[in-house]
Structures are given as C-alpha cells and as structure tokens.
PAZAPA-4460 file (N, C-alpha, C; in steps of 0.05 Angstrom, whole numbers, plus 32768, in hexadecimal, padded with zeros to 4 digits):
% residues 207
    n_x    n_y    n_z   ca_x   ca_y   ca_z    c_x    c_y    c_z   seq   type   mol
   80E2   829C   8212   80DB   8282   821E   80F3   8270   821E     1      X     A
   8106   8274   820B   8121   8262   820D   812E   826B   8221     2      X     A
   8131   8284   822B   813F   828D   8242   8133   8280   825D     3      X     A
   8119   8287   825B   810B   827B   8273   8112   825D   827C     4      X     A
   810F   824D   8263   8114   8231   8266   8132   822C   826E     5      X     A
   8143   823A   8264   815F   8233   826C   8164   8241   8288     6      X     A
   8159   8253   8291   815A   825B   82AB   814E   8245   82BF     7      X     A
   813A   8238   82BC   812F   8223   82C7   8143   820B   82C6     8      X     A
   814F   8205   82B0   8167   81F4   82B0   817C   81FA   82BE     9      X     A
   8184   8210   82C1   819C   8219   82D0   8196   8213   82EE    10      X     A
   817B   821B   82F8   8174   8215   8312   8175   81F5   8317    11      X     A
   816C   81E2   8301   816B   81C7   8307   8187   81BE   830B    12      X     A
   819D   81C8   82FA   81B5   81BE   82F9   81C1   81C6   8317    13      X     A
   81BC   81E0   8320   81C5   81E7   833A   81B8   81D3   834F    14      X     A
   81A1   81CA   8348   818F   81BB   835E   819B   81A0   835E    15      X     A
   81AB   8195   834F   81B2   8179   8350   81C2   8177   836A    16      X     A
   81BB   8166   837D   81C5   8161   8394   81DD   8150   8392    17      X     A
   81F6   815C   838D   820C   8149   8386   8214   8139   83A1    18      X     A
   8214   8143   83B9   821C   8136   83D0   820A   8121   83D7    19      X     A
   81F0   8126   83D3   81DA   8111   83DC   81DC   80F8   83CA    20      X     A
   81E3   8102   83AC   81E2   80EA   8397   81FB   80DA   839B    21      X     A
   8213   80E7   839E   822A   80D6   83A3   822A   80C4   83BB    22      X     A
   821E   80D1   83D1   821E   80C0   83E8   820D   80AB   83E7    23      X     A
   81F7   80AC   83DB   81E4   8097   83D8   81E9   8082   83C2    24      X     A
   81F7   808C   83AE   81FF   807B   8394   8215   806B   839A    25      X     A
   8228   8078   83A6   8245   8068   83A7   824C   8060   83C6    26      X     A
   823E   806B   83DA   8245   8065   83F5   822E   805B   8406    27      X     A
   8215   805B   83F7   81F9   8052   8404   81F6   8063   841F    28      X     A
   81FC   807B   8421   81F8   808D   8437   81EC   80A6   842F    29      X     A
   81DC   80B0   8441   81CE   80C9   843B   81DC   80DE   844C    30      X     A
   81EC   80F1   8440   8201   80FF   844F   81EE   8119   8460    31      X     A
   81D5   8118   845B   81C4   812C   846A   81BD   8121   8485    32      X     A
   81C6   8104   8489   81BF   80FA   84A3   81DA   80F9   84B3    33      X     A
   81F0   8105   84AB   820A   8101   84B9   8218   811D   84B8    34      X     A
   8229   8121   84CC   8239   8138   84CD   8227   8151   84D1    35      X     A
   822C   8165   84C0   821B   817D   84C6   8201   817D   84B6    36      X     A
   81FB   8165   84A5   81E5   8162   8497   81E3   8171   847D    37      X     A
   81F9   8181   8478   81FB   8190   845D   8201   8180   8447    38      X     A
   81F8   8186   842F   81FA   8175   8418   8215   817D   8409    39      X     A
   8225   8190   8412   8238   819A   8402   8254   818B   8405    40      X     A
   826A   8199   83FB   8284   818E   83F7   828D   8186   8415    41      X     A
   828F   8199   8429   829A   8197   8442   8290   817E   8450    42      X     A
   8272   817C   8451   8269   8163   8460   826E   8149   8454    43      X     A
   826F   814B   843C   8277   8135   842B   8293   812D   842F    44      X     A
   82A6   813D   842F   82C0   8135   843A   82BF   8129   8454    45      X     A
   82B0   8135   8468   82B0   812B   8482   82A1   8114   8485    46      X     A
   828E   810D   8479   827E   80F5   8479   828B   80E0   8468    47      X     A
   828E   80E2   8452   8295   80D0   843C   82B1   80CD   8434    48      X     A
   82C3   80E2   843D   82DE   80E0   8438   82E5   80F3   841F    49      X     A
   82FF   80F3   8419   830C   8104   8407   8303   80FF   83EB    50      X     A
   8302   80E6   83E1   82FB   80E1   83C5   82E0   80EC   83BE    51      X     A
   82CB   80E6   83CE   82AE   80EE   83CC   82AD   810D   83D0    52      X     A
   82BE   8118   83DF   82BB   8136   83E8   82C6   8144   83CC    53      X     A
   82DD   813A   83BF   82E6   8147   83A7   82D5   8143   838E    54      X     A
   82C7   812B   8390   82B3   8129   8377   829C   813C   837A    55      X     A
   8291   813F   8394   8278   8152   8399   8285   816F   8394    56      X     A
   829D   8174   8399   82A8   8190   8397   82A9   8197   837B    57      X     A
   82B2   8183   8369   82B3   8184   834E   8299   8189   833F    58      X     A
   8287   8178   8348   8269   8179   833A   825A   8193   8344    59      X     A
   8262   819C   835B   8251   81B4   8363   825E   81CD   8358    60      X     A
   8276   81CF   8351   8282   81E2   8341   8277   81E1   8327    61      X     A
   827B   81C8   831A   8273   81C2   82FE   8256   81CD   82F6    62      X     A
   8248   81C8   830C   8227   81CE   8307   8224   81ED   8306    63      X     A
   8232   81FA   8317   8231   8215   8315   823E   8220   82F8    64      X     A
   824F   8213   82F0   8260   821C   82D7   824D   8219   82C0    65      X     A
   8244   8200   82BF   8233   81F7   82AC   8219   8208   82AB    66      X     A
   820C   820C   82BE   81F2   821E   82BF   81F8   823A   82B5    67      X     A
   820D   8245   82C1   8215   8261   82B7   821C   8261   829A    68      X     A
   8227   824A   828F   822E   824D   8272   8216   8245   825E    69      X     A
   8200   8241   8269   81E9   823A   8257   81E4   8251   8242    70      X     A
   81E3   8269   8249   81DF   827B   8233   81F4   827E   821E    71      X     A
   820C   8278   8225   8222   8274   820F   8220   825F   81FF    72      X     A
   8219   8246   820E   8217   822D   81FD   81FE   822E   81EE    73      X     A
   81EB   823B   81EF   81D2   823B   81E1   81D1   8254   81CC    74      X     A
   81E8   8265   81CD   81E8   827A   81BC   81D1   828E   81C0    75      X     A
   81CB   8296   81DB   81B3   82A7   81DC   81BC   82C7   81CF    76      X     A
   81D3   82CC   81D1   81DB   82E7   81C8   81D5   82FD   81DF    77      X     A
   81D4   82F4   81F8   81D1   8303   820F   81E9   8311   8218    78      X     A
   81EB   8329   8227   8201   8335   8232   820E   8321   8243    79      X     A
   822A   8324   8245   823A   8313   8256   8232   8313   8272    80      X     A
   8226   8326   827F   821F   8327   829A   8207   8316   829C    81      X     A
   81FA   830E   8288   81E0   82FD   828D   81EB   82E1   8297    82      X     A
   8205   82DB   8293   820E   82C1   829F   820A   82BE   82BD    83      X     A
   820E   82D5   82C8   8208   82D8   82E8   81EC   82D2   82ED    84      X     A
   81D9   82D7   82DA   81BA   82D6   82E5   81B9   82B4   82E2    85      X     A
   81C2   82A9   82CD   81C0   828A   82CC   81D1   827D   82E6    86      X     A
   81E6   828A   82ED   81F5   8280   8302   81E3   8282   831E    87      X     A
   81D7   8298   8320   81C8   829B   8339   81B0   8286   833B    88      X     A
   81A5   8280   8326   818F   826A   8324   819D   8250   832A    89      X     A
   81B5   824A   8324   81C4   8232   832D   81C9   8231   834B    90      X     A
   81D0   824A   8355   81DA   824E   8371   81BF   824A   8381    91      X     A
   81A6   8253   8378   818C   8250   8386   8185   8233   8386    92      X     A
   818C   8229   836E   8182   8209   836B   8193   81F9   8381    93      X     A
   81AE   8200   8384   81BC   81EE   8398   81B6   81F5   83B1    94      X     A
   81AD   820D   83B8   81A5   8211   83D3   8189   820A   83DB    95      X     A
   8179   8209   83C7   815E   8203   83CD   8155   81EF   83B7    96      X     A
   815E   81D7   83B8   815B   81C2   83A3   813E   81B7   83A3    97      X     A
   8130   81B6   838C   8116   81AA   8389   8117   818B   8392    98      X     A
   8133   8181   838C   8133   8164   838C   8135   815B   83A8    99      X     A
   813C   816C   83BC   813D   8165   83D9   812B   8179   83EB   100      X     A
   8115   817A   83E0   8101   818B   83F1   810A   81A9   83F4   101      X     A
   8117   81B4   83E2   8120   81CD   83E3   8136   81D6   83F9   102      X     A
   8141   81BE   8401   8159   81C0   8412   8172   81C3   83FF   103      X     A
   818B   81C6   840F   81A1   81CB   83FC   81BA   81D2   840C   104      X     A
   81D1   81D7   83FD   81EB   81DE   8409   81ED   81FE   8408   105      X     A
   8205   8203   8410   820C   8222   8413   8215   822F   83F9   106      X     A
   8219   8221   83E6   821E   822C   83CB   8237   8238   83C6   107      X     A
   824C   822F   83D9   8266   823F   83D2   8274   8231   83BB   108      X     A
   8273   821C   83B4   827E   820B   839D   8272   8214   8387   109      X     A
   8254   8215   8386   8245   821A   836C   824A   8235   8368   110      X     A
   824D   824B   8378   8251   8262   8376   826E   826A   8366   111      X     A
   827F   8258   836F   829D   8257   8362   8299   824E   8345   112      X     A
   8288   823C   8341   8282   8232   8327   8279   8247   8313   113      X     A
   8266   8257   8320   8259   826F   8310   8270   8284   8309   114      X     A
   8283   8287   831C   8298   829C   8317   82AA   8290   8301   115      X     A
   82AE   8276   82FF   82BF   826C   82ED   82B4   826F   82D3   116      X     A
   829A   826B   82CD   828E   8272   82B4   828F   828F   82AB   117      X     A
   828A   829E   82C2   8287   82BF   82BC   82A2   82CA   82B7   118      X     A
   82B7   82C6   82C6   82D1   82CF   82C6   82E5   82BE   82D4   119      X     A
   82F6   82AE   82BD   8305   829A   82CC   831D   82A5   82DA   120      X     A
   8329   82BC   82D5   833F   82C6   82E2   8336   82D0   82FE   121      X     A
   831C   82D7   8303   8311   82DF   831B   830D   82C9   832B   122      X     A
   8301   82B4   831E   8304   829A   832B   831A   828F   833A   123      X     A
   8331   8293   832C   834B   828C   8337   8350   829C   834F   124      X     A
   834B   82B4   834E   8351   82C5   8368   8341   82BD   837D   125      X     A
   8327   82B7   8378   8312   82AF   838A   8319   8294   839A   126      X     A
   8320   8285   8387   8328   8268   8390   8342   826B   83A2   127      X     A
   8355   827A   8398   836F   827C   83A7   836A   8289   83C5   128      X     A
   8359   829E   83C5   8352   82AC   83DB   8347   8297   83F1   129      X     A
   8331   8285   83E6   8325   8273   83F7   8339   825F   8401   130      X     A
   834A   8256   83F1   835E   8241   83F7   8370   824B   840F   131      X     A
   837B   8264   8408   838C   826F   841F   8382   8275   8438   132      X     A
   8369   827E   843B   835B   8280   8452   8356   8267   8462   133      X     A
   834F   8254   8452   834B   8237   845E   8365   822D   8468   134      X     A
   8378   8231   845C   8394   8225   8463   839D   8234   847E   135      X     A
   8391   824C   8482   839B   8258   849C   8386   8256   84B2   136      X     A
   836C   8256   84AC   8355   8254   84C0   8350   8234   84C6   137      X     A
   8354   8221   84B2   834D   8206   84B3   832D   8204   84B4   138      X     A
   8321   821A   84AD   8301   8218   84B1   82F7   821F   8492   139      X     A
   82E5   8210   8487   82D8   8214   846E   82C7   822A   8472   140      X     A
   82B8   8229   8488   82A5   8242   848C   82B1   825D   848A   141      X     A
   82C9   8260   8497   82D8   8278   849A   82E3   8280   847F   142      X     A
   82EC   826F   846F   82F5   8271   8456   82E0   827A   8445   143      X     A
   82C9   826D   8446   82AF   8275   8435   82AA   8294   843B   144      X     A
   82A6   829A   8454   829B   82B3   845B   82B0   82C9   8459   145      X     A
   82C5   82C9   8464   82DE   82DF   8461   82E3   82DE   8445   146      X     A
   82E4   82C5   8437   82ED   82C7   841D   82DA   82D5   840A   147      X     A
   82C0   82D6   8410   82AA   82E0   83FF   82B0   8302   8405   148      X     A
   82B5   8309   841C   82B9   8324   8422   82D3   8332   840F   149      X     A
   82EB   831E   8414   8301   8326   8405   82FA   8325   83E2   150      X     A
   82E9   8313   83DC   82E7   8310   83C0   82D5   8327   83B7   151      X     A
   82C0   8332   83C3   82B3   8349   83C0   82C2   8363   83BC   152      X     A
   82D8   8366   83CC   82ED   837B   83CE   82FB   8377   83B3   153      X     A
   8306   8361   83AD   8315   835C   8395   8305   8364   837C   154      X     A
   82EB   835F   837E   82DA   8360   8368   82D8   8381   835C   155      X     A
   82DE   838E   836F   82D8   83AE   8369   82EF   83B5   8358   156      X     A
   8306   83A9   8356   831E   83AE   8346   8319   83A7   832A   157      X     A
   8304   8396   8327   82FC   838C   8309   82E9   839D   82FD   158      X     A
   82E0   83B2   830B   82CF   83C6   82FF   82B8   83BA   82F2   159      X     A
   82AD   83A8   82FC   8296   8398   82F1   827F   839B   8305   160      X     A
   826E   83AB   8303   8258   83AF   8313   8245   8396   831A   161      X     A
   8243   8387   8303   8232   836D   8304   8242   8358   831A   162      X     A
   825B   8357   8313   826B   8345   8324   826A   834C   8340   163      X     A
   826E   8364   8346   826F   8371   8361   8252   836D   8372   164      X     A
   823F   8372   8360   8225   836F   836D   8221   8355   8372   165      X     A
   8228   8340   8363   8220   8326   8368   8235   831E   837F   166      X     A
   824C   8325   8382   825C   8321   8397   8253   832B   83B4   167      X     A
   8247   8341   83B6   8238   834E   83CC   8221   833A   83D2   168      X     A
   8212   8334   83C0   81F8   8323   83C6   81FF   8307   83D2   169      X     A
   8215   82FE   83C3   821D   82E2   83CC   822C   82E1   83E9   170      X     A
   823A   82F8   83F0   8243   82FB   840A   822D   82F9   841D   171      X     A
   8219   830B   841A   8203   8308   842E   81F3   82F0   842E   172      X     A
   81F4   82E2   8416   81E3   82CA   8415   81F5   82B3   8423   173      X     A
   820D   82B5   841E   8220   82A1   842B   8223   82A4   844C   174      X     A
   8222   82BC   8455   8221   82C3   846E   820A   82B7   847E   175      X     A
   81F2   82BB   8470   81D9   82B1   847A   81DB   8292   847B   176      X     A
   81E3   8285   8466   81E6   8267   8464   81F4   8260   847B   177      X     A
   8209   826D   8485   821B   8266   8498   8215   8270   84B3   178      X     A
   81FC   8275   84BC   81F5   827C   84D6   81FD   826E   84EC   179      X     A
   81FA   824F   84E6   8200   823C   84FC   8220   823C   84FF   180      X     A
   822C   8239   84E9   8248   823C   84EA   8255   8255   84FB   181      X     A
   8248   826C   84F7   824F   8286   8507   824D   8280   8523   182      X     A
   8235   8270   852C   8232   826C   8547   824C   825B   8553   183      X     A
   8252   8246   8544   8263   8233   854B   8280   8240   854A   184      X     A
   8284   8253   853C   829D   8261   8539   82A0   8271   8553   185      X     A
   828E   8280   855B   828B   828D   8573   8290   8280   858D   186      X     A
   828A   8267   858D   828A   8253   85A4   82A4   8245   85A0   187      X     A
   82B3   8248   858E   82CD   8236   8589   82C6   821C   8584   188      X     A
   82AF   8214   8578   82A4   81FB   8572   82A7   81F2   8556   189      X     A
   82B2   8203   8545   82AC   8201   8525   82BF   81E6   851E   190      X     A
   82B5   81D9   850A   82C2   81C0   8501   82DC   81C9   84F2   191      X     A
   82F1   81BF   84F4   8309   81C2   84E5   830E   81AC   84D1   192      X     A
   831C   81B8   84BF   8327   81A1   84A7   8342   8199   84B2   193      X     A
   8348   8182   84B0   835F   8175   84BD   837D   817F   84B0   194      X     A
   837C   8199   84A8   8395   81A7   849B   8392   81C3   84A4   195      X     A
   83AB   81CF   849C   83AA   81ED   84A4   83B7   81F6   84BC   196      X     A
   83BE   820E   84BB   83CB   821C   84D2   83BB   8217   84EE   197      X     A
   83A4   821E   84EB   8394   8221   8504   8392   8203   850D   198      X     A
   838A   81ED   84FF   8387   81D7   8505   83A0   81CB   8512   199      X     A
   83B8   81CE   8508   83D1   81C6   8516   83D6   81D5   8530   200      X     A
   83CD   81EF   8530   83D0   81FD   854A   83C2   81F1   8562   201      X     A
   83A6   81EC   8558   8394   81DC   856C   83A1   81C4   8575   202      X     A
   83AA   81B0   8561   83B2   8197   856A   83CA   819A   857B   203      X     A
   83DC   81AC   8574   83F6   81B2   8585   83ED   81B9   85A1   204      X     A
   83DC   81CA   85A7   83D4   81D4   85C0   83BF   81C5   85D0   205      X     A
   83B8   81B0   85C4   83A1   819B   85D2   83B3   8185   85DC   206      X     A
   83CD   8181   85DB   83DB   816A   85E2   83F3   8178   85F7   207      X     A
***
C-alpha cells in the first residue's frame, strides 16, 4: 500500500505543470496559448523569456529527481532500479498531467531529473550530449531526439539492463512526442534557439 501511494505521489509530482504555473503566477499569461502551445522549457523560454525558462527547466528536472528519490527518502528498502519505476510515474505525470486535462510536455527535462536520481554520472554524460548537439544544431528537438539515441548507446557501456531498457523506451516515447517537430524539420521550418552553429549559419546566409 505504501508503495502504491508513493507511486501516485510520484505521478502527482511529475504532473505539476511548472510552465503553466510560472506563466500564470508571475507573468499573467497561459503559455499554452502562445508559441508552440507546449508547457515545457523551450516554449517558456520563447514566450516568457530566459528567467522564466530557467525556472521551469529547474522545476521540471527537480520534480523528476524528487519523484524518483521517493523510495530512498521513505526507506522502502527496494532495489535501486525501482527508482526508475517511480521516475516513469513522474514522466507520465508530466506528459499527461491530471491538473491540465491530461495534456503535458515532452518530458525531456523530467527524464533528465530521473537520471540524476538514478545515476548522477550518467546524468552528466546525458546532459553534456544534449548541450553539445543543441550548440551544433540550434534545435532543442534535434538535441532531444538525437541525444536520446546517443544516450541509449552510451547506456550499454554501463552494463545496466534497467537503465538501457528505460533509455530505449524513452527514445521511442520522445520521438512520438516530437512528431510535429519532425515534420517541421523536414520542411526546414523548425524553430531555432538564438545561438549555436546552425543559427549563426542561417543568420549569415540570410543577409
């Protein structure tokens, strides 16, 4: 019973719609009505600016870490890999939040938070991979999808079947959540972040 209650709590932590709350509370705007309509970090940056984007990024990572850490904090005595089960509950909460009619974000930051709780050294590798790809491509979507493929490959070297299994599942899930981004990438219409190699390349060749 205690495990079931904490799994529900993990879902509720993940379901906390950081972007919506920050937007309404401090900016009196609902970010779902602007930009891509997504509640995550990227759209928050685009609609509300850098301070709000950084706050939402931190909150989305933190809720993944907090949810995944519940079995440790409550001394449930479960195997270490069970952290991932609680993390998955948070990821589902973020993507299908009960607080916003089961809508949600793409779960990249929350997934990173789960990795931080499960294996901090692997989190550093994953985060570094994401940042490097984004600095080259200037696209968060490309960094998320290509990053997950590389992260899955890297996970094999940890010889952790649970970590690799989660990485594979997350890769599929994140690709599904990025269906519209894939269409825009194919058309050359994907939104760029205002930095990185490709952004400067486009700027240079547009003038």
